[in-house]
Every structure is written in C-alpha cells, then in structure tokens.
VMD Tcl script that builds the backbone (N, CA, C; Angstrom):
set m [mol new atoms 468]
animate dup $m
set s [atomselect $m all]
$s set {name element resname resid chain x y z} {
  {N N MET 1 A 12.975 -3.916 6.063}
  {CA C MET 1 A 12.169 -3.317 5.030}
  {C C MET 1 A 12.295 -4.163 3.769}
  {N N THR 2 A 11.184 -4.326 3.102}
  {CA C THR 2 A 11.141 -5.055 1.841}
  {C C THR 2 A 10.440 -4.188 0.812}
  {N N LEU 3 A 11.117 -3.868 -0.256}
  {CA C LEU 3 A 10.534 -3.085 -1.339}
  {C C LEU 3 A 9.911 -4.050 -2.331}
  {N N ILE 4 A 8.642 -3.833 -2.641}
  {CA C ILE 4 A 7.994 -4.700 -3.627}
  {C C ILE 4 A 7.314 -3.850 -4.698}
  {N N GLU 5 A 7.184 -4.438 -5.849}
  {CA C GLU 5 A 6.388 -3.913 -6.954}
  {C C GLU 5 A 5.247 -4.909 -7.138}
  {N N LEU 6 A 4.020 -4.439 -7.103}
  {CA C LEU 6 A 2.896 -5.364 -7.220}
  {C C LEU 6 A 2.883 -6.094 -8.559}
  {N N ASP 7 A 3.494 -5.516 -9.586}
  {CA C ASP 7 A 3.590 -6.202 -10.877}
  {C C ASP 7 A 4.353 -7.521 -10.770}
  {N N ASP 8 A 5.181 -7.650 -9.729}
  {CA C ASP 8 A 5.945 -8.879 -9.540}
  {C C ASP 8 A 5.104 -10.008 -8.927}
  {N N PHE 9 A 3.844 -9.704 -8.606}
  {CA C PHE 9 A 2.937 -10.675 -7.986}
  {C C PHE 9 A 1.632 -10.743 -8.795}
  {N N PRO 10 A 1.693 -11.164 -10.044}
  {CA C PRO 10 A 0.461 -11.181 -10.843}
  {C C PRO 10 A -0.599 -12.086 -10.215}
  {N N LEU 11 A -1.815 -11.558 -10.204}
  {CA C LEU 11 A -2.941 -12.272 -9.615}
  {C C LEU 11 A -4.149 -12.196 -10.548}
  {N N PRO 12 A -4.984 -13.238 -10.564}
  {CA C PRO 12 A -6.237 -13.098 -11.312}
  {C C PRO 12 A -7.127 -12.080 -10.602}
  {N N LEU 13 A -8.092 -11.546 -11.322}
  {CA C LEU 13 A -9.047 -10.654 -10.668}
  {C C LEU 13 A -9.782 -11.436 -9.591}
  {N N PHE 14 A -9.899 -10.813 -8.420}
  {CA C PHE 14 A -10.535 -11.518 -7.312}
  {C C PHE 14 A -12.020 -11.694 -7.566}
  {N N ASN 15 A -12.491 -12.893 -7.332}
  {CA C ASN 15 A -13.917 -13.157 -7.161}
  {C C ASN 15 A -14.040 -14.449 -6.368}
  {N N GLU 16 A -15.102 -14.549 -5.610}
  {CA C GLU 16 A -15.246 -15.688 -4.710}
  {C C GLU 16 A -15.414 -17.007 -5.455}
  {N N ASP 17 A -15.965 -16.980 -6.675}
  {CA C ASP 17 A -16.068 -18.217 -7.456}
  {C C ASP 17 A -14.678 -18.737 -7.798}
  {N N GLU 18 A -13.784 -17.837 -8.220}
  {CA C GLU 18 A -12.393 -18.213 -8.511}
  {C C GLU 18 A -11.722 -18.780 -7.261}
  {N N GLU 19 A -11.946 -18.108 -6.137}
  {CA C GLU 19 A -11.355 -18.568 -4.877}
  {C C GLU 19 A -11.895 -19.950 -4.486}
  {N N ALA 20 A -13.211 -20.152 -4.615}
  {CA C ALA 20 A -13.814 -21.431 -4.245}
  {C C ALA 20 A -13.291 -22.563 -5.126}
  {N N GLN 21 A -13.053 -22.259 -6.380}
  {CA C GLN 21 A -12.615 -23.292 -7.323}
  {C C GLN 21 A -11.119 -23.581 -7.216}
  {N N HIS 22 A -10.304 -22.535 -7.002}
  {CA C HIS 22 A -8.849 -22.711 -7.067}
  {C C HIS 22 A -8.111 -22.335 -5.787}
  {N N GLY 23 A -8.803 -21.751 -4.820}
  {CA C GLY 23 A -8.141 -21.327 -3.589}
  {C C GLY 23 A -7.307 -20.068 -3.786}
  {N N LEU 24 A -6.507 -19.756 -2.805}
  {CA C LEU 24 A -5.635 -18.591 -2.860}
  {C C LEU 24 A -4.514 -18.849 -3.858}
  {N N PRO 25 A -4.351 -17.989 -4.869}
  {CA C PRO 25 A -3.287 -18.203 -5.854}
  {C C PRO 25 A -1.907 -18.151 -5.190}
  {N N PRO 26 A -0.919 -18.832 -5.757}
  {CA C PRO 26 A 0.426 -18.822 -5.164}
  {C C PRO 26 A 0.975 -17.410 -4.924}
  {N N ASN 27 A 0.784 -16.499 -5.866}
  {CA C ASN 27 A 1.265 -15.130 -5.638}
  {C C ASN 27 A 0.453 -14.413 -4.564}
  {N N GLY 28 A -0.798 -14.795 -4.398}
  {CA C GLY 28 A -1.585 -14.257 -3.288}
  {C C GLY 28 A -1.005 -14.696 -1.956}
  {N N ARG 29 A -0.596 -15.954 -1.889}
  {CA C ARG 29 A 0.036 -16.471 -0.664}
  {C C ARG 29 A 1.382 -15.795 -0.420}
  {N N ARG 30 A 2.169 -15.597 -1.485}
  {CA C ARG 30 A 3.478 -14.946 -1.348}
  {C C ARG 30 A 3.339 -13.521 -0.813}
  {N N ILE 31 A 2.425 -12.758 -1.383}
  {CA C ILE 31 A 2.279 -11.364 -0.940}
  {C C ILE 31 A 1.690 -11.318 0.460}
  {N N LYS 32 A 0.780 -12.233 0.747}
  {CA C LYS 32 A 0.187 -12.293 2.079}
  {C C LYS 32 A 1.251 -12.644 3.119}
  {N N ASP 33 A 2.122 -13.588 2.812}
  {CA C ASP 33 A 3.204 -13.947 3.735}
  {C C ASP 33 A 4.144 -12.763 3.979}
  {N N LEU 34 A 4.449 -12.018 2.925}
  {CA C LEU 34 A 5.273 -10.813 3.102}
  {C C LEU 34 A 4.585 -9.814 4.024}
  {N N MET 35 A 3.301 -9.613 3.808}
  {CA C MET 35 A 2.554 -8.664 4.639}
  {C C MET 35 A 2.480 -9.137 6.088}
  {N N LEU 36 A 2.294 -10.426 6.286}
  {CA C LEU 36 A 2.250 -10.976 7.647}
  {C C LEU 36 A 3.581 -10.786 8.371}
  {N N SER 37 A 4.667 -10.812 7.629}
  {CA C SER 37 A 5.998 -10.735 8.245}
  {C C SER 37 A 6.443 -9.305 8.559}
  {N N HIS 38 A 5.633 -8.319 8.217}
  {CA C HIS 38 A 5.990 -6.921 8.461}
  {C C HIS 38 A 4.971 -6.263 9.389}
  {N N GLN 39 A 5.450 -5.302 10.146}
  {CA C GLN 39 A 4.593 -4.605 11.106}
  {C C GLN 39 A 3.892 -3.406 10.500}
  {N N GLY 40 A 4.365 -2.934 9.368}
  {CA C GLY 40 A 3.777 -1.755 8.758}
  {C C GLY 40 A 4.034 -1.709 7.272}
  {N N PHE 41 A 3.385 -0.729 6.649}
  {CA C PHE 41 A 3.461 -0.584 5.199}
  {C C PHE 41 A 3.637 0.884 4.832}
  {N N LEU 42 A 4.547 1.148 3.926}
  {CA C LEU 42 A 4.638 2.444 3.276}
  {C C LEU 42 A 4.117 2.193 1.868}
  {N N ILE 43 A 2.951 2.743 1.578}
  {CA C ILE 43 A 2.273 2.443 0.321}
  {C C ILE 43 A 2.352 3.657 -0.585}
  {N N SER 44 A 2.912 3.443 -1.758}
  {CA C SER 44 A 2.942 4.475 -2.780}
  {C C SER 44 A 2.060 3.991 -3.914}
  {N N SER 45 A 0.991 4.733 -4.172}
  {CA C SER 45 A -0.005 4.264 -5.121}
  {C C SER 45 A -0.375 5.357 -6.108}
  {N N PRO 46 A -0.542 4.987 -7.364}
  {CA C PRO 46 A -1.054 5.971 -8.320}
  {C C PRO 46 A -2.552 6.172 -8.117}
  {N N GLU 47 A -3.071 7.173 -8.763}
  {CA C GLU 47 A -4.514 7.436 -8.760}
  {C C GLU 47 A -5.051 7.120 -10.143}
  {N N TYR 48 A -6.101 6.327 -10.196}
  {CA C TYR 48 A -6.755 6.031 -11.465}
  {C C TYR 48 A -8.189 6.538 -11.391}
  {N N ASN 49 A -8.513 7.479 -12.234}
  {CA C ASN 49 A -9.875 8.020 -12.298}
  {C C ASN 49 A -10.391 8.428 -10.923}
  {N N SER 50 A -9.542 9.159 -10.197}
  {CA C SER 50 A -9.879 9.717 -8.877}
  {C C SER 50 A -10.020 8.669 -7.789}
  {N N SER 51 A -9.440 7.490 -7.973}
  {CA C SER 51 A -9.589 6.442 -6.977}
  {C C SER 51 A -8.345 5.558 -6.924}
  {N N ILE 52 A -8.464 4.470 -6.197}
  {CA C ILE 52 A -7.402 3.486 -6.011}
  {C C ILE 52 A -7.157 2.732 -7.319}
  {N N SER 53 A -5.922 2.325 -7.548}
  {CA C SER 53 A -5.632 1.525 -8.741}
  {C C SER 53 A -6.237 0.135 -8.588}
  {N N GLY 54 A -6.647 -0.436 -9.707}
  {CA C GLY 54 A -7.201 -1.784 -9.687}
  {C C GLY 54 A -6.192 -2.804 -9.173}
  {N N LEU 55 A -4.922 -2.606 -9.499}
  {CA C LEU 55 A -3.884 -3.535 -9.060}
  {C C LEU 55 A -3.767 -3.561 -7.540}
  {N N LEU 56 A -3.740 -2.398 -6.913}
  {CA C LEU 56 A -3.653 -2.355 -5.447}
  {C C LEU 56 A -4.919 -2.929 -4.817}
  {N N LYS 57 A -6.071 -2.573 -5.335}
  {CA C LYS 57 A -7.329 -3.078 -4.773}
  {C C LYS 57 A -7.415 -4.593 -4.911}
  {N N ASN 58 A -7.022 -5.129 -6.049}
  {CA C ASN 58 A -7.052 -6.573 -6.248}
  {C C ASN 58 A -6.102 -7.284 -5.281}
  {N N THR 59 A -4.940 -6.699 -5.063}
  {CA C THR 59 A -3.977 -7.282 -4.120}
  {C C THR 59 A -4.545 -7.289 -2.703}
  {N N ILE 60 A -5.143 -6.185 -2.302}
  {CA C ILE 60 A -5.778 -6.111 -0.975}
  {C C ILE 60 A -6.864 -7.179 -0.854}
  {N N ASP 61 A -7.683 -7.307 -1.884}
  {CA C ASP 61 A -8.777 -8.277 -1.841}
  {C C ASP 61 A -8.261 -9.703 -1.673}
  {N N TRP 62 A -7.234 -10.098 -2.433}
  {CA C TRP 62 A -6.693 -11.446 -2.289}
  {C C TRP 62 A -6.021 -11.631 -0.931}
  {N N ALA 63 A -5.250 -10.636 -0.489}
  {CA C ALA 63 A -4.538 -10.766 0.794}
  {C C ALA 63 A -5.505 -10.823 1.974}
  {N N SER 64 A -6.694 -10.303 1.796}
  {CA C SER 64 A -7.664 -10.262 2.896}
  {C C SER 64 A -8.381 -11.591 3.113}
  {N N ARG 65 A -8.223 -12.513 2.206}
  {CA C ARG 65 A -8.986 -13.749 2.281}
  {C C ARG 65 A -8.509 -14.630 3.432}
  {N N PRO 66 A -9.461 -15.157 4.204}
  {CA C PRO 66 A -9.098 -15.997 5.346}
  {C C PRO 66 A -8.576 -17.362 4.893}
  {N N VAL 67 A -7.656 -17.863 5.661}
  {CA C VAL 67 A -7.176 -19.230 5.449}
  {C C VAL 67 A -7.279 -19.954 6.790}
  {N N PRO 68 A -7.405 -21.280 6.773}
  {CA C PRO 68 A -7.541 -22.032 8.029}
  {C C PRO 68 A -6.380 -21.733 8.986}
  {N N GLY 69 A -6.721 -21.541 10.258}
  {CA C GLY 69 A -5.727 -21.310 11.292}
  {C C GLY 69 A -5.205 -19.893 11.373}
  {N N GLU 70 A -5.787 -18.996 10.607}
  {CA C GLU 70 A -5.323 -17.604 10.575}
  {C C GLU 70 A -6.476 -16.695 10.982}
  {N N ALA 71 A -6.184 -15.691 11.792}
  {CA C ALA 71 A -7.204 -14.733 12.198}
  {C C ALA 71 A -7.695 -13.953 10.977}
  {N N PRO 72 A -8.954 -13.539 10.988}
  {CA C PRO 72 A -9.460 -12.724 9.878}
  {C C PRO 72 A -8.607 -11.463 9.690}
  {N N LEU 73 A -8.327 -11.147 8.450}
  {CA C LEU 73 A -7.557 -9.954 8.085}
  {C C LEU 73 A -6.193 -9.892 8.775}
  {N N ALA 74 A -5.604 -11.050 9.004}
  {CA C ALA 74 A -4.368 -11.137 9.790}
  {C C ALA 74 A -3.238 -10.270 9.251}
  {N N CYS 75 A -3.145 -10.109 7.948}
  {CA C CYS 75 A -2.018 -9.328 7.422}
  {C C CYS 75 A -2.286 -7.831 7.454}
  {N N PHE 76 A -3.458 -7.422 7.912}
  {CA C PHE 76 A -3.785 -6.002 8.022}
  {C C PHE 76 A -4.023 -5.539 9.461}
  {N N MET 77 A -4.559 -6.435 10.292}
  {CA C MET 77 A -4.948 -6.055 11.653}
  {C C MET 77 A -3.744 -5.605 12.480}
  {N N ASN 78 A -3.928 -4.490 13.159}
  {CA C ASN 78 A -2.926 -3.949 14.074}
  {C C ASN 78 A -1.605 -3.614 13.389}
  {N N LYS 79 A -1.667 -3.314 12.109}
  {CA C LYS 79 A -0.503 -2.838 11.366}
  {C C LYS 79 A -0.620 -1.315 11.257}
  {N N VAL 80 A 0.467 -0.690 10.847}
  {CA C VAL 80 A 0.509 0.761 10.673}
  {C C VAL 80 A 0.935 1.044 9.238}
  {N N ALA 81 A 0.342 2.069 8.632}
  {CA C ALA 81 A 0.686 2.408 7.252}
  {C C ALA 81 A 0.837 3.911 7.094}
  {N N VAL 82 A 1.617 4.273 6.108}
  {CA C VAL 82 A 1.715 5.655 5.663}
  {C C VAL 82 A 1.521 5.630 4.147}
  {N N LEU 83 A 0.895 6.685 3.616}
  {CA C LEU 83 A 0.491 6.696 2.213}
  {C C LEU 83 A 1.196 7.789 1.420}
  {N N MET 84 A 1.528 7.445 0.185}
  {CA C MET 84 A 2.125 8.375 -0.758}
  {C C MET 84 A 1.501 8.127 -2.127}
  {N N SER 85 A 1.562 9.134 -2.976}
  {CA C SER 85 A 1.081 8.945 -4.340}
  {C C SER 85 A 1.832 9.874 -5.281}
  {N N ALA 86 A 1.758 9.541 -6.536}
  {CA C ALA 86 A 2.294 10.380 -7.599}
  {C C ALA 86 A 1.367 10.215 -8.791}
  {N N SER 87 A 1.139 11.309 -9.481}
  {CA C SER 87 A 0.215 11.281 -10.601}
  {C C SER 87 A 0.581 12.381 -11.585}
  {N N PRO 88 A 0.260 12.195 -12.848}
  {CA C PRO 88 A 0.513 13.264 -13.804}
  {C C PRO 88 A -0.397 14.476 -13.583}
  {N N GLY 89 A -1.486 14.298 -12.843}
  {CA C GLY 89 A -2.429 15.387 -12.603}
  {C C GLY 89 A -1.924 16.404 -11.602}
  {N N ALA 90 A -2.676 17.481 -11.482}
  {CA C ALA 90 A -2.286 18.595 -10.621}
  {C C ALA 90 A -2.403 18.283 -9.127}
  {N N LEU 91 A -3.201 17.275 -8.759}
  {CA C LEU 91 A -3.365 16.939 -7.344}
  {C C LEU 91 A -2.440 15.810 -6.900}
  {N N GLY 92 A -1.702 15.228 -7.807}
  {CA C GLY 92 A -0.696 14.239 -7.451}
  {C C GLY 92 A -1.218 12.930 -6.898}
  {N N GLY 93 A -2.478 12.612 -7.151}
  {CA C GLY 93 A -3.020 11.352 -6.652}
  {C C GLY 93 A -3.734 11.464 -5.318}
  {N N LEU 94 A -3.906 12.658 -4.825}
  {CA C LEU 94 A -4.506 12.882 -3.505}
  {C C LEU 94 A -5.899 12.273 -3.390}
  {N N ARG 95 A -6.709 12.384 -4.428}
  {CA C ARG 95 A -8.079 11.848 -4.353}
  {C C ARG 95 A -8.075 10.328 -4.200}
  {N N GLY 96 A -7.152 9.664 -4.858}
  {CA C GLY 96 A -7.066 8.207 -4.731}
  {C C GLY 96 A -6.674 7.774 -3.336}
  {N N LEU 97 A -5.815 8.568 -2.690}
  {CA C LEU 97 A -5.376 8.201 -1.339}
  {C C LEU 97 A -6.508 8.263 -0.323}
  {N N VAL 98 A -7.514 9.074 -0.590}
  {CA C VAL 98 A -8.691 9.105 0.296}
  {C C VAL 98 A -9.309 7.706 0.345}
  {N N HIS 99 A -9.413 7.062 -0.810}
  {CA C HIS 99 A -9.999 5.722 -0.864}
  {C C HIS 99 A -9.062 4.674 -0.264}
  {N N VAL 100 A -7.764 4.810 -0.529}
  {CA C VAL 100 A -6.801 3.872 0.053}
  {C C VAL 100 A -6.853 3.956 1.580}
  {N N ARG 101 A -6.903 5.183 2.105}
  {CA C ARG 101 A -6.981 5.394 3.555}
  {C C ARG 101 A -8.237 4.742 4.127}
  {N N ALA 102 A -9.363 4.926 3.461}
  {CA C ALA 102 A -10.625 4.356 3.947}
  {C C ALA 102 A -10.569 2.831 3.962}
  {N N ILE 103 A -10.050 2.233 2.904}
  {CA C ILE 103 A -9.985 0.772 2.834}
  {C C ILE 103 A -9.103 0.226 3.951}
  {N N PHE 104 A -7.890 0.751 4.072}
  {CA C PHE 104 A -6.985 0.229 5.104}
  {C C PHE 104 A -7.533 0.477 6.510}
  {N N GLY 105 A -8.133 1.627 6.736}
  {CA C GLY 105 A -8.733 1.898 8.041}
  {C C GLY 105 A -9.842 0.924 8.381}
  {N N ASN 106 A -10.597 0.507 7.384}
  {CA C ASN 106 A -11.715 -0.411 7.606}
  {C C ASN 106 A -11.280 -1.862 7.793}
  {N N ILE 107 A -10.049 -2.185 7.442}
  {CA C ILE 107 A -9.593 -3.570 7.597}
  {C C ILE 107 A -8.544 -3.700 8.704}
  {N N GLY 108 A -8.504 -2.707 9.595}
  {CA C GLY 108 A -7.721 -2.861 10.813}
  {C C GLY 108 A -6.339 -2.258 10.820}
  {N N THR 109 A -5.982 -1.498 9.800}
  {CA C THR 109 A -4.661 -0.877 9.739}
  {C C THR 109 A -4.760 0.580 10.171}
  {N N LEU 110 A -3.900 0.978 11.089}
  {CA C LEU 110 A -3.816 2.373 11.505}
  {C C LEU 110 A -3.052 3.131 10.433}
  {N N VAL 111 A -3.714 4.085 9.787}
  {CA C VAL 111 A -3.077 4.883 8.742}
  {C C VAL 111 A -2.674 6.217 9.354}
  {N N LEU 112 A -1.383 6.490 9.345}
  {CA C LEU 112 A -0.878 7.734 9.918}
  {C C LEU 112 A -1.399 8.926 9.121}
  {N N PRO 113 A -1.577 10.065 9.793}
  {CA C PRO 113 A -2.197 11.212 9.126}
  {C C PRO 113 A -1.342 11.875 8.045}
  {N N GLY 114 A -0.031 11.819 8.162}
  {CA C GLY 114 A 0.820 12.459 7.168}
  {C C GLY 114 A 0.754 11.746 5.834}
  {N N THR 115 A 0.898 12.502 4.760}
  {CA C THR 115 A 0.884 11.933 3.416}
  {C C THR 115 A 1.618 12.881 2.481}
  {N N ILE 116 A 1.954 12.384 1.324}
  {CA C ILE 116 A 2.510 13.242 0.282}
  {C C ILE 116 A 1.945 12.794 -1.055}
  {N N SER 117 A 1.570 13.766 -1.855}
  {CA C SER 117 A 1.086 13.526 -3.209}
  {C C SER 117 A 1.936 14.362 -4.153}
  {N N ILE 118 A 2.505 13.719 -5.134}
  {CA C ILE 118 A 3.419 14.371 -6.064}
  {C C ILE 118 A 2.698 14.645 -7.388}
  {N N PRO 119 A 2.398 15.915 -7.694}
  {CA C PRO 119 A 1.766 16.240 -8.971}
  {C C PRO 119 A 2.790 16.244 -10.107}
  {N N LYS 120 A 2.278 16.161 -11.326}
  {CA C LYS 120 A 3.132 16.198 -12.519}
  {C C LYS 120 A 4.301 15.225 -12.379}
  {N N ALA 121 A 3.962 14.008 -12.015}
  {CA C ALA 121 A 4.968 12.997 -11.675}
  {C C ALA 121 A 5.955 12.726 -12.804}
  {N N MET 122 A 5.524 12.916 -14.043}
  {CA C MET 122 A 6.429 12.627 -15.158}
  {C C MET 122 A 7.649 13.542 -15.161}
  {N N ASP 123 A 7.564 14.688 -14.466}
  {CA C ASP 123 A 8.687 15.631 -14.384}
  {C C ASP 123 A 9.264 15.750 -12.975}
  {N N ALA 124 A 8.746 14.983 -12.030}
  {CA C ALA 124 A 9.084 15.190 -10.619}
  {C C ALA 124 A 10.308 14.414 -10.144}
  {N N PHE 125 A 10.739 13.414 -10.895}
  {CA C PHE 125 A 11.785 12.518 -10.397}
  {C C PHE 125 A 13.056 12.608 -11.229}
  {N N ASP 126 A 14.198 12.469 -10.555}
  {CA C ASP 126 A 15.492 12.356 -11.225}
  {C C ASP 126 A 15.679 10.928 -11.718}
  {N N GLU 127 A 16.735 10.712 -12.478}
  {CA C GLU 127 A 17.046 9.383 -13.006}
  {C C GLU 127 A 17.196 8.337 -11.903}
  {N N ASP 128 A 17.711 8.741 -10.734}
  {CA C ASP 128 A 17.929 7.800 -9.634}
  {C C ASP 128 A 16.676 7.544 -8.806}
  {N N GLY 129 A 15.553 8.155 -9.190}
  {CA C GLY 129 A 14.301 7.951 -8.473}
  {C C GLY 129 A 14.024 8.946 -7.373}
  {N N SER 130 A 14.987 9.806 -7.076}
  {CA C SER 130 A 14.753 10.817 -6.039}
  {C C SER 130 A 13.926 11.963 -6.627}
  {N N LEU 131 A 13.266 12.666 -5.742}
  {CA C LEU 131 A 12.449 13.797 -6.171}
  {C C LEU 131 A 13.323 15.002 -6.462}
  {N N ARG 132 A 13.013 15.701 -7.518}
  {CA C ARG 132 A 13.772 16.898 -7.874}
  {C C ARG 132 A 13.547 18.023 -6.866}
  {N N ASP 133 A 12.328 18.109 -6.363}
  {CA C ASP 133 A 12.010 19.112 -5.347}
  {C C ASP 133 A 12.508 18.581 -3.997}
  {N N LYS 134 A 13.509 19.214 -3.462}
  {CA C LYS 134 A 14.154 18.732 -2.226}
  {C C LYS 134 A 13.200 18.765 -1.033}
  {N N ARG 135 A 12.248 19.695 -1.026}
  {CA C ARG 135 A 11.261 19.710 0.067}
  {C C ARG 135 A 10.358 18.485 -0.006}
  {N N GLN 136 A 9.950 18.125 -1.215}
  {CA C GLN 136 A 9.145 16.920 -1.376}
  {C C GLN 136 A 9.951 15.677 -0.974}
  {N N GLN 137 A 11.214 15.647 -1.362}
  {CA C GLN 137 A 12.073 14.523 -0.990}
  {C C GLN 137 A 12.178 14.414 0.521}
  {N N ALA 138 A 12.371 15.556 1.186}
  {CA C ALA 138 A 12.478 15.568 2.652}
  {C C ALA 138 A 11.168 15.106 3.292}
  {N N THR 139 A 10.038 15.518 2.728}
  {CA C THR 139 A 8.743 15.101 3.265}
  {C C THR 139 A 8.565 13.591 3.121}
  {N N ALA 140 A 8.903 13.048 1.959}
  {CA C ALA 140 A 8.781 11.600 1.747}
  {C C ALA 140 A 9.667 10.843 2.733}
  {N N GLU 141 A 10.889 11.311 2.919}
  {CA C GLU 141 A 11.793 10.654 3.863}
  {C C GLU 141 A 11.280 10.768 5.293}
  {N N ARG 142 A 10.706 11.923 5.637}
  {CA C ARG 142 A 10.167 12.103 6.984}
  {C C ARG 142 A 8.993 11.157 7.230}
  {N N LEU 143 A 8.152 10.962 6.229}
  {CA C LEU 143 A 7.028 10.038 6.394}
  {C C LEU 143 A 7.515 8.617 6.660}
  {N N GLY 144 A 8.551 8.193 5.951}
  {CA C GLY 144 A 9.130 6.879 6.220}
  {C C GLY 144 A 9.707 6.800 7.620}
  {N N ALA 145 A 10.384 7.866 8.038}
  {CA C ALA 145 A 10.950 7.904 9.392}
  {C C ALA 145 A 9.844 7.913 10.444}
  {N N ASP 146 A 8.757 8.635 10.181}
  {CA C ASP 146 A 7.620 8.658 11.113}
  {C C ASP 146 A 7.029 7.264 11.272}
  {N N LEU 147 A 6.882 6.544 10.167}
  {CA C LEU 147 A 6.363 5.182 10.230}
  {C C LEU 147 A 7.281 4.300 11.068}
  {N N ALA 148 A 8.573 4.390 10.817}
  {CA C ALA 148 A 9.536 3.590 11.579}
  {C C ALA 148 A 9.482 3.928 13.066}
  {N N GLU 149 A 9.341 5.188 13.399}
  {CA C GLU 149 A 9.292 5.612 14.807}
  {C C GLU 149 A 8.034 5.086 15.499}
  {N N VAL 150 A 6.890 5.175 14.843}
  {CA C VAL 150 A 5.650 4.647 15.423}
  {C C VAL 150 A 5.771 3.136 15.630}
  {N N LEU 151 A 6.338 2.458 14.663}
  {CA C LEU 151 A 6.507 1.005 14.794}
  {C C LEU 151 A 7.451 0.647 15.930}
  {N N ARG 152 A 8.510 1.432 16.095}
  {CA C ARG 152 A 9.431 1.185 17.232}
  {C C ARG 152 A 8.720 1.365 18.561}
  {N N LYS 153 A 7.869 2.377 18.652}
  {CA C LYS 153 A 7.145 2.632 19.900}
  {C C LYS 153 A 6.105 1.556 20.186}
  {N N LEU 154 A 5.461 1.062 19.156}
  {CA C LEU 154 A 4.423 0.051 19.333}
  {C C LEU 154 A 4.997 -1.350 19.520}
  {N N ASN 155 A 6.200 -1.563 19.034}
  {CA C ASN 155 A 6.823 -2.892 19.064}
  {C C ASN 155 A 8.230 -2.779 19.625}
  {N N PRO 156 A 8.349 -2.476 20.939}
  {CA C PRO 156 A 9.698 -2.240 21.501}
  {C C PRO 156 A 10.576 -3.485 21.450}
}
mol reanalyze $m
mol bondsrecalc $m
mol representation Tube
mol addrep $m
C-alpha cells in the first residue's frame, strides 16, 4: 500500500496542446508509475460543488494519457477501487462520488459498491486522523479490507 496526497504531485491543467508541446509532465509520469504498480485504489475525495474535485480530475486526465509501448488506460484497466469522501456538508461528499464512480467505471476500473461519506468533516476526525464515530471508523476500515480481499481473490 502506498499513501499519496495529490498535492505532492503538482501538475499543469490538462489540455492536449500542453501535452503536444511538452509531453507528459514528470509528476504525471510519477503518479502514473505509482498507479501502474498497484492493483487497486482506495480513493478518498472531497466534493466540490456537487462533483469531483478539479485536482482529482486533472490527475486522472494526465494519468490516462497514452505513451508509446503502453496499452490505452493502462493504469486504470482491470484495477479495482473503493471510494470514500468527507465534506463539511450534510451529505459528506456523496454527490461527488457519483461522478468519481462514473469516471473510473468508464476507464476500466471496477468500483466496488460499498462507500462511505463523512458529513460535517471539520468535526468528524480526531487529532490522529481517526474518525470520532466508531461506526464510521469501522465502515472505513471494512471498505479497505473489502478492497484487499477482492484483490487477493483476483490476483492469487
């Protein structure tokens, strides 16, 4: 398992003119290599204006770009993902995860049905990052365990 923060991989906004002129940015290659080296993803994403964050969408767009000798969408195809969100709103980011699920499903990633959305996120976490609500904490841990179990079954 590799824990990443997308802020650690700054990327220019994706557009094909930028790509044609400069190619895949070094951080795009780094994140793509990390994704290629893993069988699945546990994605925790905020919701921005009822949708996916621009940072996550931009990362997906750069990672999706084909490079010579690599199958299309290689870092997404036949991978498995589970989704989580946290938001200051009452729905905890649930609306944004609908879009995240659709995007990953359309680019070849099997998204497991379980999810968790944490409302009022500014009050939901302890100093150590764990959830104050023990049921929510157990659900988040179970989703990670479910992802690991599916990956073990698919990749014995």
